[in-house]
C-alpha positions in Angstrom: 113.9 130.4 100.2 111.7 132.6 98.1 112.8 135.6 100.0 116.5 134.7 99.3 115.8 134.3 95.6 114.1 137.7 95.6 117.0 139.4 97.3 119.5 137.7 94.9 117.4 138.9 91.9 117.5 142.4 93.2 121.3 142.2 93.6 121.8 141.0 90.1 119.5 143.8 88.8 121.7 146.4 90.7 124.8 144.9 89.2 123.3 145.2 85.7 122.5 148.9 86.3 126.0 149.5 87.7 127.6 147.9 84.7 125.4 149.9 82.3 126.3 153.1 84.1 130.0 152.2 84.0 129.7 151.5 80.2 128.1 154.9 79.7 130.8 156.7 81.7 133.5 154.8 79.7 131.9 155.8 76.4 131.7 159.5 77.6 135.4 159.4 78.6 136.4 157.9 75.2 134.4 160.6 73.4 136.1 163.4 75.4 139.5 161.8 74.7 138.7 161.7 70.9 137.5 165.3 71.0 140.5 166.4 73.0 142.8 164.7 70.5 141.1 166.4 67.6 141.4 169.8 69.3 145.1 169.3 69.9 145.6 168.3 66.2 144.0 171.6 65.1 146.3 173.8 67.2 
């Protein structure tokens, strides 16, 4: 039982890391889109 709880805890931790990474990627994409829009407006 304790082993199962430990594995489940690890899985939840991985999910948290994956979500954080996805949020960082999304923020980076949004920044690039904003910068791209600004560059296009200047042309």
